[in-house]
C-alpha positions in Angstrom: 38.1 43.4 118.7 35.7 45.8 117.4 36.4 49.6 117.8 33.8 52.2 118.1 34.3 55.9 117.1 36.8 57.4 119.7 37.5 54.5 121.7 40.8 52.8 121.6 42.9 52.4 118.6 44.8 50.3 116.5 48.5 49.5 117.5 49.1 48.6 114.1 51.7 50.6 112.1 53.0 51.3 116.5 57.4 50.4 116.4 58.0 47.5 118.8 61.7 48.1 118.2 63.0 52.3 117.7 66.7 52.3 116.7 67.6 48.6 117.1 66.0 47.9 120.2 62.8 46.8 122.1 60.4 49.9 122.1 59.6 50.6 125.3 55.9 50.9 126.7 55.5 54.1 127.8 57.4 54.8 123.8 54.6 52.6 122.7 52.1 54.3 123.9 52.7 57.7 123.0 53.6 57.0 119.3 49.8 56.0 119.2 48.5 58.7 121.1 50.4 60.9 118.9 48.7 59.2 115.4 45.1 59.3 116.8 45.4 63.0 117.6 46.4 63.8 114.8 43.9 61.7 112.4 41.2 62.2 115.6 41.9 64.7 117.8 42.0 62.4 120.4 41.6 58.7 121.2 40.4 57.5 124.8 40.6 53.9 125.9 40.8 51.8 129.1 43.7 51.0 130.5 43.5 47.0 131.0 42.1 46.9 127.3 45.5 48.7 126.3 47.5 47.0 128.4 46.4 43.6 127.0 47.0 44.8 123.7 50.1 45.6 124.2 51.0 42.0 126.6 51.6 44.3 129.8 49.6 45.1 132.9 47.4 47.9 133.7 49.9 49.2 136.2 52.6 49.1 134.0 49.9 51.1 131.2 48.8 53.7 134.4 52.8 54.0 135.3 53.8 55.2 131.3 50.9 57.1 131.2 51.9 59.2 134.9 55.0 58.9 133.0 54.0 60.5 129.3 52.2 63.4 130.9 55.0 64.7 133.8 57.3 64.8 131.0 54.6 67.3 129.0 53.9 64.2 126.2 50.2 63.8 126.6 47.5 65.5 128.3 44.4 63.7 129.6 40.5 64.8 130.6 38.3 62.1 132.0 35.2 61.6 131.0 32.4 61.1 132.7 28.8 59.5 131.5 25.6 60.8 132.2 25.1 59.0 135.2 28.3 60.5 136.4 30.3 56.9 136.1 33.7 57.4 135.3 34.2 56.2 131.1 38.0 55.9 129.8 40.0 59.0 129.5 40.8 61.4 126.5 44.3 61.7 125.9 46.3 64.0 123.6 49.0 64.5 122.3 51.0 68.0 122.5 53.4 69.5 120.5 56.5 68.0 122.5 55.1 64.4 122.4 54.7 64.7 118.0 58.1 66.6 118.1 59.7 63.3 120.4 58.1 60.6 118.1 59.6 62.3 115.0 62.7 61.7 116.5 62.1 58.0 116.0 62.1 57.3 112.8 64.6 60.0 112.3 67.5 58.6 115.2 69.4 56.0 114.1 71.7 52.9 116.0 75.6 53.9 116.6 
């Protein structure tokens, strides 16, 4: 699948396991959003596309976005085209989100 400009992001390099356990969808999404925020300032993706790449349903991605936003780990901005049509939203990691992902590599299983 070809990715254009800021739209979408590869999950390459995003952990499937954290501290010896399966990484939850919201953790994998946070890691991807943090990486893209650092590299490009933000990322935009269609929830259905990301769900397909994560191997889950779009509702799971929607719940993960809600959780990450509620916890203050990401910020979202709706995007509209010239005709008013809604386009994929833009996502940015907050400082708290960046700090949380840094803990993924520091934590060790007990």
